[in-house]
C-alpha positions in Angstrom: -10.6 -15.9 -36.4 -8.8 -15.8 -33.1 -5.6 -14.6 -34.8 -7.5 -11.8 -36.4 -9.1 -10.9 -33.0 -5.7 -10.8 -31.4 -4.3 -8.5 -34.2 -7.3 -6.2 -33.9 -7.0 -6.1 -30.1 -3.2 -5.3 -30.3 -3.9 -2.5 -32.8 -6.7 -1.1 -30.7 -4.5 -1.1 -27.6 -1.6 0.8 -29.3 -2.8 4.3 -28.4 -3.3 3.4 -24.7 0.0 1.5 -24.6 1.8 4.5 -26.1 0.2 6.8 -23.5 1.3 4.5 -20.7 4.8 4.4 -22.0 5.0 8.2 -22.1 3.2 8.8 -18.8 4.7 6.0 -16.7 7.9 4.5 -18.2 9.4 7.8 -19.5 9.5 9.5 -16.1 11.1 6.5 -14.5 13.8 6.5 -17.2 14.5 10.1 -16.5 14.8 9.4 -12.8 17.2 6.5 -13.6 19.3 8.8 -15.7 19.5 11.5 -13.1 20.4 8.9 -10.4 23.8 8.3 -12.1 24.7 11.9 -12.6 27.3 13.8 -10.5 25.8 15.4 -7.4 24.6 19.1 -7.6 24.7 19.0 -11.4 21.7 19.6 -13.6 23.1 18.5 -17.0 22.6 15.0 -18.4 25.8 15.2 -20.4 28.2 13.7 -17.8 30.0 10.5 -17.2 28.0 8.1 -15.0 28.5 8.7 -11.4 27.2 6.4 -8.6 28.1 8.6 -5.7 24.4 9.2 -5.0 23.9 5.5 -4.4 26.9 5.4 -2.1 25.3 8.1 0.0 22.5 5.7 0.8 24.9 3.9 3.1 27.4 6.6 3.9 24.8 9.1 5.2 22.4 6.7 6.8 19.5 7.0 4.3 19.1 3.2 4.5 17.7 3.7 8.0 14.8 5.7 6.5 14.3 3.0 3.9 14.2 0.3 6.6 11.8 2.3 8.7 9.5 2.7 5.7 9.6 -0.9 4.7 9.2 -2.1 8.3 6.2 0.1 9.0 4.7 -0.9 5.7 5.1 -4.6 6.5 3.6 -4.1 10.0 0.6 -2.2 8.7 0.1 -4.8 5.9 0.0 -7.6 8.5 -2.4 -5.6 10.7 -4.6 -4.7 7.7 -4.9 -8.4 6.9 -5.9 -9.3 10.4 -8.4 -6.5 10.7 -9.9 -6.8 7.2 -10.3 -10.6 7.1 -13.4 -10.9 9.4 -15.2 -8.0 7.6 -14.1 -9.2 4.2 -15.4 -12.7 5.0 -18.7 -11.2 6.1 -19.0 -9.2 3.0 -18.3 -12.2 0.8 -20.2 -14.9 2.6 -22.6 -13.5 5.2 -24.0 -10.0 4.8 -25.4 -10.4 1.3 -27.4 -7.2 0.5 -25.9 -5.4 3.5 -22.5 -5.7 1.7 -23.5 -2.8 -0.5 -24.0 -0.6 2.5 -20.6 -1.4 3.9 -19.0 -0.9 0.4 -20.6 2.5 0.0 -19.6 3.5 3.6 -16.0 2.6 3.0 -15.8 4.2 -0.5 -17.4 7.4 0.7 -14.5 7.9 3.1 -12.2 8.1 0.1 -14.0 11.1 -1.1 -12.4 13.1 1.7 -8.8 14.2 1.3 -6.3 11.9 3.2 -4.7 14.9 4.9 -8.1 16.2 6.2 -8.8 12.8 7.6 -5.4 12.6 9.3 -5.8 16.1 10.8 -9.1 14.9 12.2 -7.2 12.2 14.1 -4.8 14.9 15.3 -7.6 16.9 16.8 -9.1 13.7 18.3 -5.9 12.4 19.9 -4.0 15.6 20.8 -3.5 16.8 24.3 -6.6 18.7 25.1 -8.3 17.2 22.0 -11.6 15.6 21.6 -10.9 12.5 23.7 -8.4 13.7 26.3 -10.1 17.1 26.7 -13.6 15.6 27.4 -12.1 12.9 29.7 -10.2 15.5 31.8 -13.4 17.7 31.9 -15.5 14.8 33.2 -13.1 13.0 35.5 -10.3 15.5 36.2 -7.8 13.0 34.8 -6.0 13.1 31.5 -3.5 11.1 29.6 -0.5 11.7 27.4 -1.2 12.0 23.7 -0.3 9.0 21.7 0.7 11.3 18.8 4.2 11.5 17.4 5.2 7.9 17.9 5.8 4.9 15.6 2.7 3.0 16.7 0.5 6.0 15.7 2.2 6.1 12.3 1.4 2.4 11.8 -2.2 3.0 13.0 -2.6 5.8 10.4 -1.3 3.6 7.6 -3.8 0.9 8.6 -6.6 3.6 8.7 -5.8 5.2 5.4 -5.1 2.0 3.3 -7.9 -0.1 4.8 -10.0 -0.1 1.6 -7.1 -1.3 -0.5 -6.9 -4.5 1.6 -10.6 -5.0 2.2 -11.9 -5.1 -1.3 -9.3 -7.5 -2.9 -9.6 -9.7 0.2 -13.4 -9.8 -0.1 -13.0 -10.7 -3.8 -10.6 -13.5 -2.9 -12.8 -15.0 -0.3 -15.7 -14.9 -2.6 -13.7 -17.3 -4.9 -13.7 -20.0 -2.2 -16.5 -22.5 -3.0 -19.0 -23.0 -0.2 -19.1 -26.7 -1.2 -15.5 -27.2 -0.4 -15.9 -25.7 3.1 -19.1 -27.7 3.7 -17.4 -31.0 2.6 -14.5 -30.3 4.9 -16.9 -29.7 7.8 -18.8 -32.9 7.0 -15.5 -34.8 7.1 -14.8 -33.5 10.6 -12.4 -30.7 9.9 -12.3 -28.0 12.6 -13.0 -24.4 11.8 -9.3 -23.6 12.2 -8.3 -26.4 9.8 -10.9 -25.2 7.3 -9.4 -21.7 7.6 -5.8 -22.7 7.1 -6.3 -25.5 4.5 -9.2 -24.2 2.5 -10.0 -20.5 3.0 -6.5 -19.1 3.0 -5.1 -21.1 0.1 -8.1 -20.6 -2.2 -8.4 -16.9 -1.3 -4.6 -16.4 -1.9 -5.1 -14.3 -5.1 -7.1 -11.7 -3.1 -4.7 -11.9 -0.2 -1.7 -11.3 -2.5 -3.3 -8.4 -4.4 -4.5 -6.7 -1.2 -1.1 -7.1 0.5 0.7 -5.8 -2.5 -1.5 -2.7 -2.8 -1.3 -2.0 0.9 2.5 -2.5 1.2 3.4 -0.5 -1.9 1.2 2.4 -0.9 2.4 2.3 2.7 6.1 2.1 1.7 5.9 5.3 -0.2 3.6 7.1 2.3 4.6 10.6 3.5 1.6 12.4 5.1 1.1 9.9 7.9 4.6 10.3 9.3 4.5 14.1 9.0 1.0 14.8 10.3 0.5 12.1 13.0 4.1 11.1 13.5 5.5 14.6 13.7 8.5 13.3 11.9 9.5 11.2 14.9 10.7 8.8 12.2 12.0 10.2 8.9 10.6 7.9 6.1 12.3 7.4 2.7 9.6 9.5 1.0 10.5 12.4 3.2 14.2 12.0 2.3 13.3 11.9 -1.4 11.2 15.1 -1.1 13.9 16.9 0.8 16.6 15.9 -1.7 14.5 17.2 -4.7 13.3 20.4 -3.0 15.3 21.9 -0.2 18.5 20.1 -1.0 18.3 20.6 -4.7 20.2 17.3 -5.0 18.4 15.7 -7.9 20.8 12.7 -8.3 20.4 11.8 -4.6 16.6 12.1 -4.8 16.6 10.0 -8.0 18.9 7.4 -6.5 16.7 7.0 -3.4 13.7 6.8 -5.6 15.3 4.1 -7.8 16.1 2.0 -4.8 12.5 2.1 -3.6 11.2 1.5 -7.1 13.4 -1.6 -7.6 12.4 -3.1 -4.2 8.7 -2.5 -4.7 8.8 -3.6 -8.4 10.5 -6.8 -7.4 7.9 -7.6 -4.8 5.1 -6.7 -7.2 6.4 -8.8 -10.1 6.9 -11.8 -7.8 3.5 -11.4 -6.3 1.7 -11.0 -9.7 3.4 -14.2 -11.0 1.8 -16.1 -8.1 -1.7 -14.7 -8.8 -4.3 -16.0 -11.2 -5.6 -12.6 -12.4 -8.2 -14.2 -14.7 -9.7 -16.1 -11.7 -9.9 -13.0 -9.5 -11.5 -11.0 -12.2 -14.1 -13.7 -12.7 -12.9 -14.9 -16.1 -12.8 -18.5 -17.0 -10.1 -20.1 -19.2 -11.1 -21.5 -22.5 
């Protein structure tokens, strides 16, 4: 019976798997092919040429890659630190009020990311909502924090906050209250309970939230353009420029492939460390 169920399940999933192959895998294969084409050539019938990959080092594109990965890592760490208290409250304390918080966070996603970022520009700019009112009331102003690396990291934390919060709350919900209570009864301090019970048992949610946040932040573009004013040129900006203004498709493809390989490696490693059945609430047979 189980064997028949597996066959029926495999047959039923074929249409969706075929669509995923066409929609997801095929474009990446095209990008991979273009990445080994000669520069400034738009025909696929050429001998493999890896000069586009060499340009990553020769022309300093690796700096943009390092900036993107560094800011993604910084924002992921900050997101974890900011999200943990609220996620813990949603999972263990707030009960029915958790629904209100969930709706409030989800509603923010209904508004375009660019509109929300421009709202922060109007708030933080010189003469904007905060500085303008402060100068009107006190006669003293301050320099705008816009167009700097910290504000880019702040915008990444702001935009991708839900992608850390919800997996983290799900992971914390997996921690049995009995385990925490037993540790407390045995004299464990709150910090020891956090590091030896909460964090290890909530690891699936932590990994999923971190992966989502890091992957999205590494490929982010609007944050550096709108709030950062291109103070830092991120790898996504280099890719866009190569494909559009530069009309250098092999270079854009090579930069894309490098980013895809790095992110895919991290994602595959992280997924292998996560019990997806547990975090989805399924029990093994």
